[in-house]
C-alpha positions in Angstrom: -10.6 17.5 -15.1 -11.6 20.2 -12.7 -15.2 19.0 -12.7 -14.0 15.5 -12.1 -11.8 16.4 -9.2 -14.7 18.5 -7.6 -17.1 15.5 -8.0 -14.7 13.1 -6.4 -13.7 15.6 -3.6 -17.5 15.8 -2.8 -17.6 12.1 -2.1 -14.8 12.3 0.4 -16.8 13.1 3.5 -19.4 10.4 2.8 -16.7 7.8 2.1 -14.9 8.9 5.2 -18.0 8.4 7.3 -18.6 4.9 5.8 -14.9 3.9 6.4 -15.0 5.2 10.0 -18.1 3.2 10.6 -16.6 0.0 9.3 -13.4 0.6 11.2 -15.3 1.2 14.5 -17.7 -1.8 14.0 -14.7 -4.1 13.2 -12.7 -3.0 16.3 -15.9 -3.6 18.2 -16.0 -7.2 17.1 -12.5 -7.9 18.3 -13.0 -10.9 20.5 -12.1 -10.7 24.2 -12.5 -8.1 27.0 -10.2 -5.1 26.5 -10.1 -4.3 30.1 -9.3 -8.0 31.1 -6.5 -8.0 28.5 -4.9 -4.9 29.9 -5.1 -6.0 33.7 -4.4 -9.7 33.0 -6.2 -12.8 34.0 -5.5 -12.6 37.7 -7.2 -9.2 38.0 -10.5 -9.2 40.0 -13.8 -8.6 38.4 -14.3 -5.3 40.4 -10.9 -4.1 38.9 -11.9 -5.0 35.4 -15.2 -3.3 35.9 -13.7 0.0 37.1 -11.3 0.1 34.3 -14.1 -0.4 31.7 -15.8 2.6 33.3 -12.6 4.5 33.2 -12.0 3.9 29.6 -15.6 4.6 28.8 -16.3 1.0 27.4 -19.6 0.7 29.4 -21.2 3.5 27.4 -23.5 2.9 24.4 -21.6 2.2 21.2 -23.1 5.2 19.3 -22.0 7.6 22.0 -18.4 6.0 21.8 -18.3 6.2 18.1 -19.4 9.9 18.0 -16.7 10.8 20.6 -14.0 8.8 18.8 -14.9 10.3 15.3 -15.1 13.8 16.7 -11.8 13.4 18.5 -10.1 12.0 15.3 -11.3 14.9 13.2 -10.0 17.5 15.8 -6.7 15.6 16.2 -7.4 14.2 19.7 -6.9 10.5 19.1 -6.5 9.6 22.7 -3.8 7.4 24.4 -2.7 4.0 23.8 -4.1 1.5 26.3 -1.0 -0.5 26.5 1.8 1.9 25.8 0.4 5.1 27.5 1.5 7.4 24.7 -0.5 9.7 22.5 -2.0 7.8 19.6 -1.6 10.6 17.2 2.2 10.8 17.5 2.6 7.0 17.6 0.5 6.3 14.5 2.0 9.0 12.4 5.5 8.0 13.4 4.9 4.4 12.4 3.1 5.7 9.2 6.2 7.6 8.3 8.3 4.5 8.5 5.9 2.5 6.4 5.7 5.4 3.8 9.4 5.4 3.5 9.6 1.6 2.9 6.6 1.7 0.5 8.2 4.6 -1.3 11.4 2.9 -1.8 9.8 -0.2 -3.1 7.3 1.7 -5.4 10.3 3.7 -6.8 11.9 0.4 -7.8 8.6 -1.3 -8.8 7.4 1.2 -11.3 10.3 1.4 -13.8 11.2 -2.2 -13.6 7.6 -3.5 -13.9 6.8 -1.1 -16.7 10.0 -1.7 -18.5 9.6 -5.5 -18.2 5.9 -5.3 -19.4 6.8 -3.1 -22.3 9.7 -5.4 -23.4 7.5 -8.5 -23.2 4.7 -6.6 -25.2 7.0 -5.5 -28.0 8.4 -9.2 -28.3 5.2 -10.8 -27.5 5.2 -14.7 -28.3 8.9 -14.7 -28.2 11.4 -16.1 -25.8 11.7 -12.9 -23.8 8.0 -12.5 -23.5 7.7 -16.1 -22.1 10.5 -15.7 -19.7 9.1 -12.4 -18.2 5.6 -13.7 -18.1 6.5 -17.0 -16.4 9.0 -15.3 -14.0 6.4 -12.7 -13.0 3.8 -15.4 -12.4 6.3 -17.5 -10.4 7.5 -14.6 -8.1 4.0 -13.3 -7.7 2.8 -16.7 -6.4 5.4 -16.8 -3.6 4.4 -15.0 -0.5 6.7 -11.9 0.4 7.6 -13.5 3.6 9.1 -16.6 1.9 10.9 -14.3 -0.5 12.1 -12.2 2.4 13.4 -15.2 4.3 15.3 -16.4 1.1 16.8 -13.0 0.7 17.7 -12.7 4.4 19.5 -16.2 4.4 21.4 -15.4 1.1 22.3 -11.9 1.2 22.3 -11.0 5.0 23.4 -14.3 6.6 25.6 -16.1 3.9 27.1 -13.2 2.0 26.6 -10.5 4.5 26.0 -7.8 1.9 23.0 -6.3 3.6 21.8 -6.0 7.2 19.2 -8.3 8.5 17.2 -5.4 10.1 15.4 -2.7 8.0 15.7 -0.1 10.6 18.8 2.1 10.3 20.5 3.5 13.3 19.2 7.0 14.2 21.0 9.7 12.5 22.0 7.6 9.5 22.4 9.2 6.2 20.3 8.4 3.1 22.5 5.8 1.7 22.6 3.8 5.0 18.9 4.1 5.2 18.5 2.6 1.7 21.0 0.0 2.4 18.8 -1.2 5.3 15.6 -1.1 3.2 17.0 -2.9 0.2 16.1 -6.5 1.2 12.6 -5.6 2.4 11.9 -3.4 -0.6 13.2 -6.1 -3.0 11.0 -8.8 -1.5 8.0 -6.5 -2.3 9.1 -5.7 -5.7 9.5 -9.3 -6.7 5.9 -10.1 -5.5 4.3 -7.0 -7.3 6.2 -6.9 -10.5 4.5 -9.6 -12.3 1.0 -8.1 -11.7 1.9 -4.7 -13.1 4.1 -6.1 -16.0 1.0 -8.2 -17.2 -1.1 -5.1 -17.4 1.5 -3.2 -19.3 2.2 -6.2 -21.6 -1.4 -6.5 -22.5 -1.6 -2.8 -23.3 1.5 -2.9 -25.3 0.4 -5.9 -27.4 -2.9 -4.1 -28.2 -1.0 -1.0 -29.2 1.6 -2.7 -31.3 -1.1 -4.7 -33.2 -3.4 -1.6 -33.6 -4.0 -0.1 -37.1 -2.3 3.2 -36.3 0.9 1.4 -35.3 1.0 -0.7 -38.4 0.3 2.5 -40.5 3.2 4.2 -38.8 5.5 1.3 -39.7 4.1 1.5 -43.4 5.1 5.2 -43.4 8.6 4.2 -42.8 9.0 4.5 -39.1 11.2 2.0 -37.3 9.8 -0.2 -34.6 11.6 1.8 -32.0 10.1 5.0 -33.3 6.7 3.6 -33.3 7.1 2.4 -29.6 8.4 5.7 -28.4 5.8 7.9 -30.4 2.6 5.8 -30.3 2.9 2.6 -28.1 4.7 3.9 -24.9 1.9 6.3 -23.9 -0.9 3.9 -24.6 1.0 1.1 -22.7 1.3 3.1 -19.5 -2.4 3.7 -19.1 -3.3 0.3 -17.7 0.0 0.6 -15.5 -1.7 3.7 -13.7 -4.5 1.5 -12.3 -2.2 -1.5 -11.6 0.4 0.7 -9.9 -2.3 2.3 -7.7 -3.5 -1.2 -6.7 0.0 -2.2 -5.7 0.7 1.0 -3.9 -2.3 0.3 -1.7 -0.9 -3.1 -0.9 2.5 -1.6 -0.2 1.1 0.7 2.4 -1.4 -1.8 4.1 0.1 -5.2 3.4 3.4 -4.8 4.9 2.8 -6.7 8.2 4.9 -9.9 7.4 7.6 -8.0 5.9 7.9 -5.4 8.8 7.8 -8.3 11.2 10.5 -10.3 9.3 12.9 -7.4 9.1 12.0 -5.9 12.5 10.8 -2.7 11.0 8.6 -0.4 13.0 5.9 0.3 10.5 2.1 0.8 10.7 1.4 -2.8 9.6 3.3 -4.3 12.5 1.6 -1.7 14.8 -1.8 -2.7 13.6 -1.1 -6.3 14.3 0.2 -5.6 17.7 -2.7 -3.3 18.6 -5.1 -6.1 17.4 -3.3 -8.7 19.7 -3.3 -6.2 22.7 -6.8 -5.0 21.9 -5.4 -1.4 22.0 -8.6 0.0 20.4 -7.5 3.7 20.1 -4.3 2.7 18.2 -6.3 0.1 16.1 -8.9 2.4 15.2 -6.7 5.5 14.3 -4.3 3.3 12.3 -7.0 1.6 10.3 -8.8 5.0 9.5 -5.5 6.6 8.5 -4.8 3.8 6.0 -8.5 4.1 4.7 -7.9 7.8 4.0 -4.5 7.0 2.3 -6.3 4.5 0.1 -8.9 7.1 -0.9 -6.0 9.4 -1.9 -4.2 6.8 -3.9 -7.4 5.8 -5.7 -8.0 9.4 -6.6 -4.4 9.9 -7.8 -4.8 6.7 -10.0 -7.9 7.9 -11.5 -6.3 11.4 -12.3 -3.3 9.8 -13.8 -5.5 7.5 -16.1 -7.4 10.6 -17.3 -4.2 12.4 -18.1 -2.7 9.5 -19.9 -5.8 8.5 -22.0 -7.3 11.3 -24.0 -10.3 9.2 -24.9 -11.2 9.3 -21.0 -10.7 13.2 -20.9 -12.9 13.6 -24.0 -15.7 11.5 -22.6 -15.5 13.6 -19.4 -16.0 16.7 -21.4 -18.7 15.7 -23.7 -20.8 13.9 -20.9 
């Protein structure tokens, strides 16, 4: 395991360089003139040219990329073109909001999806299995903003059980914060549950029908004992990768949910920065998300190796 972590850590700088190049290139391809967008259509060409020189947009791209990457690594992320605030504080503040929402959704998703997948796998080809499988596919096919609208109409407008906005008032306690995050988190859980449950179900079916599980039942163990001692661990192995994929989505795919529930997260910030052509914010937010994806992938790989002894054995003998 130590060697695996060292090998993966050695690839981080090169991966970071590649991600930074992709992020910078993508923001360079954003259509429109940044200076013209900031000043407006009525601004003179001389004013636009002067602003481009002031922002350094007239310099060669390789020089601007080197300055941007160096500033990012040293913590100097510049200022927002449109808001006039430090990008570092803005991005990290919005990231904190998104991490909170994603964490609440993930805390609901993991036990629900794993539990449903395990239940369906143990009872495969029965009514419970069909209901869980069809329900997961149905909810997974509905976009999260559609589910969110339905939840808003039913539980916020009609029943008034939950607030329509996800942002709790400043200084609110943990329960009030969770109350505000309940509907957006539930819309994300409904979307992601089917994907994770299918992976867990497939692993459970393979474990239940394996020779060692059947041999355990022949030795007199009940189905519940077999599931707890032999099936459960093997069924959670595919869940590690599936949950890692969904956690990446929860962090970077929150745009529609954040806009729908007026939540100040990093997804909404990315969209607004792209619309306003606020390049420092757009570049910093995209690169921060890229770094988080790398951490999530590494964590999922570590969890997979810890859960599956065969992978650890292969790593030792290779």
